[in-house]
Short mmCIF file of the C-alpha atoms (twelve columns), coordinates in Angstrom:
data_MODEL
# 
_entry.id   MODEL 
# 
loop_
_atom_site.group_PDB 
_atom_site.id 
_atom_site.type_symbol 
_atom_site.label_atom_id 
_atom_site.label_alt_id 
_atom_site.label_comp_id 
_atom_site.label_asym_id 
_atom_site.label_seq_id 
_atom_site.Cartn_x 
_atom_site.Cartn_y 
_atom_site.Cartn_z 
_atom_site.pdbx_PDB_model_num 
ATOM 1   C CA . ALA A 1   -22.111 37.119 -68.211 1 
ATOM 2   C CA . ALA A 2   -19.864 40.154 -67.377 1 
ATOM 3   C CA . GLU A 3   -22.382 41.426 -64.798 1 
ATOM 4   C CA . LEU A 4   -22.686 38.008 -63.276 1 
ATOM 5   C CA . VAL A 5   -18.909 37.761 -62.872 1 
ATOM 6   C CA . LEU A 6   -18.994 41.072 -60.930 1 
ATOM 7   C CA . ALA A 7   -21.993 39.910 -58.878 1 
ATOM 8   C CA . VAL A 8   -20.287 36.591 -57.887 1 
ATOM 9   C CA . ASP A 9   -17.353 38.828 -56.514 1 
ATOM 10  C CA . ARG A 10  -19.728 41.292 -54.813 1 
ATOM 11  C CA . ILE A 11  -21.928 38.555 -53.225 1 
ATOM 12  C CA . VAL A 12  -18.985 36.547 -51.829 1 
ATOM 13  C CA . LYS A 13  -17.251 39.531 -50.451 1 
ATOM 14  C CA . ALA A 14  -20.589 40.998 -48.884 1 
ATOM 15  C CA . MET A 15  -20.859 38.102 -46.447 1 
ATOM 16  C CA . PRO A 16  -18.468 38.078 -43.397 1 
ATOM 17  C CA . GLY A 17  -16.152 35.119 -43.319 1 
ATOM 18  C CA . ARG A 18  -13.366 33.326 -45.245 1 
ATOM 19  C CA . GLN A 19  -15.458 32.140 -48.290 1 
ATOM 20  C CA . VAL A 20  -14.064 32.566 -51.810 1 
ATOM 21  C CA . GLY A 21  -15.733 32.584 -55.202 1 
ATOM 22  C CA . THR A 22  -14.206 32.340 -58.468 1 
ATOM 23  C CA . VAL A 23  -15.227 32.622 -62.099 1 
ATOM 24  C CA . GLY A 24  -12.405 30.634 -63.620 1 
ATOM 25  C CA . ARG A 25  -13.660 30.014 -67.077 1 
ATOM 26  C CA . LEU A 26  -15.657 31.976 -69.738 1 
ATOM 27  C CA . LEU A 27  -16.383 30.164 -72.929 1 
ATOM 28  C CA . VAL A 28  -17.702 32.816 -75.360 1 
ATOM 29  C CA . GLU A 29  -19.253 31.654 -78.584 1 
ATOM 30  C CA . PRO A 30  -18.486 32.065 -81.464 1 
ATOM 31  C CA . GLY A 31  -15.466 33.646 -79.938 1 
ATOM 32  C CA . ALA A 32  -14.609 36.013 -82.827 1 
ATOM 33  C CA . PRO A 33  -13.348 39.515 -81.961 1 
ATOM 34  C CA . ASN A 34  -15.993 41.222 -84.183 1 
ATOM 35  C CA . VAL A 35  -19.008 39.143 -83.389 1 
ATOM 36  C CA . VAL A 36  -21.375 39.795 -80.547 1 
ATOM 37  C CA . PRO A 37  -21.451 36.492 -78.528 1 
ATOM 38  C CA . GLY A 38  -24.501 34.514 -78.850 1 
ATOM 39  C CA . ARG A 39  -23.808 32.162 -76.053 1 
ATOM 40  C CA . VAL A 40  -21.476 32.313 -72.882 1 
ATOM 41  C CA . ARG A 41  -20.866 29.534 -70.539 1 
ATOM 42  C CA . LEU A 42  -18.965 30.170 -67.343 1 
ATOM 43  C CA . THR A 43  -18.017 28.371 -64.242 1 
ATOM 44  C CA . VAL A 44  -18.412 29.492 -60.705 1 
ATOM 45  C CA . GLU A 45  -16.643 27.807 -57.881 1 
ATOM 46  C CA . LEU A 46  -17.452 28.539 -54.229 1 
ATOM 47  C CA . ARG A 47  -15.299 27.472 -51.317 1 
ATOM 48  C CA . ASP A 48  -15.809 27.677 -47.629 1 
ATOM 49  C CA . LEU A 49  -15.399 25.413 -44.533 1 
ATOM 50  C CA . ARG A 50  -19.154 25.318 -44.005 1 
ATOM 51  C CA . THR A 51  -21.744 23.785 -46.449 1 
ATOM 52  C CA . ALA A 52  -24.455 26.265 -45.217 1 
ATOM 53  C CA . THR A 53  -22.375 29.284 -46.271 1 
ATOM 54  C CA . ILE A 54  -21.803 27.801 -49.763 1 
ATOM 55  C CA . GLU A 55  -25.441 27.067 -50.202 1 
ATOM 56  C CA . THR A 56  -26.439 30.596 -49.093 1 
ATOM 57  C CA . LEU A 57  -24.048 31.919 -51.626 1 
ATOM 58  C CA . TRP A 58  -25.351 29.703 -54.412 1 
ATOM 59  C CA . ASP A 59  -28.965 30.929 -53.649 1 
ATOM 60  C CA . GLN A 60  -27.835 34.507 -53.853 1 
ATOM 61  C CA . ILE A 61  -25.912 34.005 -57.153 1 
ATOM 62  C CA . ARG A 62  -28.666 32.201 -58.748 1 
ATOM 63  C CA . ALA A 63  -31.199 34.896 -57.762 1 
ATOM 64  C CA . GLU A 64  -28.784 37.431 -59.265 1 
ATOM 65  C CA . LEU A 65  -28.504 35.356 -62.578 1 
ATOM 66  C CA . GLU A 66  -32.343 35.258 -62.839 1 
ATOM 67  C CA . GLN A 67  -32.450 39.009 -62.283 1 
ATOM 68  C CA . LEU A 68  -29.859 39.648 -64.991 1 
ATOM 69  C CA . ALA A 69  -31.631 37.387 -67.383 1 
ATOM 70  C CA . ARG A 70  -34.890 39.386 -66.935 1 
ATOM 71  C CA . LYS A 71  -32.959 42.709 -67.189 1 
ATOM 72  C CA . HIS A 72  -31.304 41.798 -70.442 1 
ATOM 73  C CA . ASP A 73  -34.222 39.732 -71.738 1 
ATOM 74  C CA . THR A 74  -31.987 36.797 -72.466 1 
ATOM 75  C CA . PRO A 75  -32.393 33.120 -71.493 1 
ATOM 76  C CA . ALA A 76  -30.120 31.688 -68.748 1 
ATOM 77  C CA . THR A 77  -29.696 28.270 -67.493 1 
ATOM 78  C CA . TRP A 78  -27.984 27.037 -64.263 1 
ATOM 79  C CA . GLU A 79  -26.398 23.714 -63.614 1 
ATOM 80  C CA . ARG A 80  -24.635 22.539 -60.394 1 
ATOM 81  C CA . GLN A 81  -22.062 20.151 -61.426 1 
ATOM 82  C CA . HIS A 82  -20.397 19.275 -58.013 1 
ATOM 83  C CA . ALA A 83  -23.440 19.636 -55.815 1 
ATOM 84  C CA . ASN A 84  -22.332 16.824 -53.494 1 
ATOM 85  C CA . VAL A 85  -18.786 18.012 -52.661 1 
ATOM 86  C CA . ASP A 86  -18.993 19.165 -49.064 1 
ATOM 87  C CA . PRO A 87  -16.106 20.906 -47.381 1 
ATOM 88  C CA . ALA A 88  -13.756 18.662 -45.684 1 
ATOM 89  C CA . LEU A 89  -12.314 19.475 -42.375 1 
ATOM 90  C CA . SER A 90  -8.878  18.076 -41.362 1 
ATOM 91  C CA . ASP A 91  -8.805  15.560 -38.468 1 
ATOM 92  C CA . PRO A 92  -7.638  17.201 -35.259 1 
ATOM 93  C CA . ARG A 93  -5.334  14.259 -34.396 1 
ATOM 94  C CA . VAL A 94  -3.665  14.381 -37.770 1 
ATOM 95  C CA . ARG A 95  -3.221  18.239 -37.477 1 
ATOM 96  C CA . GLU A 96  -1.633  17.647 -34.018 1 
ATOM 97  C CA . LEU A 97  0.815   14.951 -35.417 1 
ATOM 98  C CA . ILE A 98  1.768   17.293 -38.189 1 
ATOM 99  C CA . SER A 99  2.458   19.981 -35.705 1 
ATOM 100 C CA . GLU A 100 4.511   17.707 -33.541 1 
ATOM 101 C CA . ALA A 101 6.587   16.542 -36.554 1 
ATOM 102 C CA . ALA A 102 7.274   20.142 -37.639 1 
ATOM 103 C CA . GLY A 103 8.210   21.128 -33.958 1 
ATOM 104 C CA . ALA A 104 10.577  18.168 -33.543 1 
ATOM 105 C CA . LEU A 105 12.443  19.254 -36.729 1 
ATOM 106 C CA . ASP A 106 12.654  22.792 -35.225 1 
ATOM 107 C CA . LEU A 107 10.591  24.162 -38.017 1 
ATOM 108 C CA . SER A 108 8.012   26.913 -37.706 1 
ATOM 109 C CA . TYR A 109 4.355   26.227 -38.662 1 
ATOM 110 C CA . LYS A 110 0.997   27.677 -38.369 1 
ATOM 111 C CA . HIS A 111 -2.489  26.123 -38.655 1 
ATOM 112 C CA . MET A 112 -4.330  27.470 -41.634 1 
ATOM 113 C CA . PRO A 113 -7.845  26.777 -42.840 1 
ATOM 114 C CA . SER A 114 -7.844  25.547 -46.505 1 
ATOM 115 C CA . GLY A 115 -10.730 25.698 -48.909 1 
ATOM 116 C CA . ALA A 116 -8.612  23.732 -51.277 1 
ATOM 117 C CA . GLY A 117 -10.446 21.015 -53.284 1 
ATOM 118 C CA . HIS A 118 -7.618  18.448 -53.091 1 
ATOM 119 C CA . ASP A 119 -7.942  14.674 -53.062 1 
ATOM 120 C CA . ALA A 120 -8.119  15.228 -49.388 1 
ATOM 121 C CA . GLN A 121 -11.632 16.495 -49.816 1 
ATOM 122 C CA . THR A 122 -12.713 12.954 -51.112 1 
ATOM 123 C CA . LEU A 123 -10.480 11.095 -48.734 1 
ATOM 124 C CA . ALA A 124 -11.961 12.979 -45.735 1 
ATOM 125 C CA . ARG A 125 -15.232 10.853 -46.344 1 
ATOM 126 C CA . ILE A 126 -13.418 7.563  -45.620 1 
ATOM 127 C CA . CYS A 127 -10.542 8.308  -43.295 1 
ATOM 128 C CA . PRO A 128 -8.886  10.961 -41.102 1 
ATOM 129 C CA . MET A 129 -7.225  13.587 -43.320 1 
ATOM 130 C CA . GLY A 130 -4.763  16.459 -42.955 1 
ATOM 131 C CA . MET A 131 -2.852  18.659 -45.458 1 
ATOM 132 C CA . LEU A 132 0.635   20.136 -45.239 1 
ATOM 133 C CA . PHE A 133 1.485   23.080 -47.309 1 
ATOM 134 C CA . VAL A 134 4.953   24.484 -47.914 1 
ATOM 135 C CA . PRO A 135 5.699   28.323 -48.471 1 
ATOM 136 C CA . SER A 136 5.812   29.695 -52.042 1 
ATOM 137 C CA . VAL A 137 7.896   32.753 -52.594 1 
ATOM 138 C CA . ASP A 138 5.773   35.972 -52.177 1 
ATOM 139 C CA . GLY A 139 2.774   33.695 -51.535 1 
ATOM 140 C CA . ILE A 140 2.145   33.091 -55.292 1 
ATOM 141 C CA . SER A 141 0.300   29.865 -56.077 1 
ATOM 142 C CA . HIS A 142 -1.276  28.208 -58.919 1 
ATOM 143 C CA . SER A 143 0.566   30.453 -61.364 1 
ATOM 144 C CA . PRO A 144 3.536   30.031 -63.766 1 
ATOM 145 C CA . GLU A 145 5.421   32.585 -61.470 1 
ATOM 146 C CA . GLU A 146 4.982   30.133 -58.398 1 
ATOM 147 C CA . PHE A 147 8.319   29.089 -56.854 1 
ATOM 148 C CA . THR A 148 9.120   27.191 -53.795 1 
ATOM 149 C CA . ARG A 149 12.644  27.067 -52.527 1 
ATOM 150 C CA . PRO A 150 14.311  23.698 -52.611 1 
ATOM 151 C CA . GLU A 151 14.987  23.919 -48.870 1 
ATOM 152 C CA . ASP A 152 11.274  24.506 -48.148 1 
ATOM 153 C CA . VAL A 153 10.392  21.382 -50.388 1 
ATOM 154 C CA . GLU A 154 12.932  19.376 -48.365 1 
ATOM 155 C CA . ASN A 155 11.479  20.594 -45.049 1 
ATOM 156 C CA . GLY A 156 7.968   19.761 -46.234 1 
ATOM 157 C CA . ALA A 157 9.034   16.375 -47.194 1 
ATOM 158 C CA . ASN A 158 10.732  15.649 -43.865 1 
ATOM 159 C CA . VAL A 159 7.610   16.869 -42.025 1 
ATOM 160 C CA . LEU A 160 5.450   14.557 -44.192 1 
ATOM 161 C CA . LEU A 161 7.829   11.661 -43.483 1 
ATOM 162 C CA . GLN A 162 7.912   12.368 -39.726 1 
ATOM 163 C CA . SER A 163 3.986   12.803 -39.722 1 
ATOM 164 C CA . VAL A 164 3.475   9.501  -41.470 1 
ATOM 165 C CA . LEU A 165 5.728   7.687  -39.011 1 
ATOM 166 C CA . ARG A 166 3.849   9.236  -36.113 1 
ATOM 167 C CA . LEU A 167 0.545   8.198  -37.725 1 
ATOM 168 C CA . ASP A 168 1.923   4.758  -37.967 1 
ATOM 169 C CA . GLN A 169 2.617   4.678  -34.288 1 
ATOM 170 C CA . ALA A 170 -0.666  6.280  -33.274 1 
# 
């Protein structure tokens, strides 16, 4: 399992692009400090804006898992739990309206690709979608240390409101 975690990192970073790979959970059984684990379950999440990139990475990681299983003479199984969750690109018109709303409020903005798996990923299958992010101090996100200044939250809410109003008129 430890070697596979390192392999995921190596494989994802070896390919040019913006893709990311995370091993976010390791369940080690029995989980006692003085017992050699008899079973480990881990999760691998891959994100990219292109399904083909994700599939290529999965193929490489699975091949690595099979090689490690042979090397260590241990059984290994593989299960894709979210095989049909394709990357979701934001709608160009929605992006444009968000930019217009930020500009009208004299706020700076930048277009950013996001591999985030928010509800927007599901919504994009049925309607135009866009996402709005507000800055966190020092860029820290998804952590207890994450903090967003109240004025940035207010600015984000105002951009969202103006974007929705513009969408309503579109």
